[in-house]
Residue, then its C-alpha position, 0 to 999 in steps of 0.5 A: m089235618h084240616m077242616r073246611f069252614d065258609g070257603l076257608i081251610l082251617d089247618s092244624r098247623r095253625a094256618l088258614f087257607v082262603v080257597e078262592r084266592e089261594a091265600l095262606i094266612i098265618s098269625d103271630l109267626f114269631l121268628g126266634l126270640g131275637a139275637v140278644r135273647r138267643k145268647k141268654t140261658d133261658v132261650l127256647p130249644n132249637s126244636q121250636n124253631n125247627d118245628l116252625w120252619e117245618r110247618l111253614f115249608g109244609l104249608l107252602q108245599d101243600y097249598k102252593p099259595k099265590s099270596v101269603a098274609l102275616l098277621g102281627d109282628i115277626k120280631p119285637s120292633q122288627g123295623s129296627v132290628e140289625d145284624d143276625e136278626a135283620e138277616e133272619l127276617l130278610t131270609l124269611f121274607r125271601k122264602l115266603g116271596a119265592n115263586g112270585r108269591v105276594v107277601t103282605q103283613i098286617v100290623n096293629q102298631m105301624e110305627r113299631a113294625s116299619g123301619p129300615v129292614m122292612e124297606t129293604a125287604g120290600i114288604t107291604l105293611v098295612e093295618s087291615y087287608m082284604v082277601g076276597l070276602y074276608t078282612l084281616m086284622h091284628r087287634r087284641k079284642i075278641f068281641v069289639y070290631p068295626r062294622h064289616e063293610v062287606s055284606a058277606g064274609f067276616w073279620i079274620n083276627g090274629g091278635v087274640h089267642p083263643l084257649f079252651a079248657v076241656p075236661t078229660p080223665g087224668p092218668q088215674n081216671e081223676a078229673d083233669w083239664l086240657r087247654y086247647p089253642a083254637f080257631l074261634y068263630t064268633g059270628f062276626a069274626l074268625v079268631m086264629p091261634p098263634f103260629v108258634s106254640y109258646a105264644q098260646g095265650w093266657e086267657v081261657i075263653q068263658v063259653e057262657r060269654l060267647p054268642k049262640q052262633a059261636r063255633a070253635w075248633g081245638v088244635l092239639g099237635d097235628r090233630m084237630k076237632e070241633l069243640d061242642l061249646s053247648a056241652l062244654p062246662s066252665p073251667p075251674e077258677a084256677l084255669r080261668q084266671i091265668v095271670r100273665p107274668p109282668s114285664k121286667s120293667k113292670a116287675k122292677h117298678i113293683t119291687e121299687d114301690e114295695a121297697 
């Protein structure tokens, strides 16, 4: 399912298509969890990776883009990955670049993303990139952007993962809430959901903080619907304050301090 907005197609497979430039845009296409993580017992099921490839190939087949823009890293420290991880990364770029498609990757931390593997892949790494009237970026800000140099168009950002809590009746008709990953237009930027479902985000958007011109399109499976932000109530405090688990290094530091 898809919807059109300002020369863009918003696809429920969590991708954007710039119609005039025939460009496919994907944010946070995290490929696997890395060769090391895959050897551990907490690895995600293969169905996650299968779903990723199915959606990716489906998008390429349906839109037949002339170019593909990837927002964000594919793997942690992707430029220095080796062995199976390197081959997995190179395979992705070969498939994306098939049939003469131009592949560009937009990253926020160039030093972490670049390296030997990326030199082999021959992929262009940039911090921002224009596709027609739109400027692509990957930053963890939702309201703070540089001035957009083009009078028309706006920023497209993949560094924030918008989530909206929507009230819905529960199984026993009790009050319940669904969290929707979403495309969010703030009036000066369109913020994308992540391509992989397990990176849906931790911060539920507070509607009262959004500008009046804001619009949002929630994604649930292969369905998509525009959310009525003016009628959307504030979520309970427990849903608003979703806490990101601390990294292992931070958790260890906290434990040592407590000891």
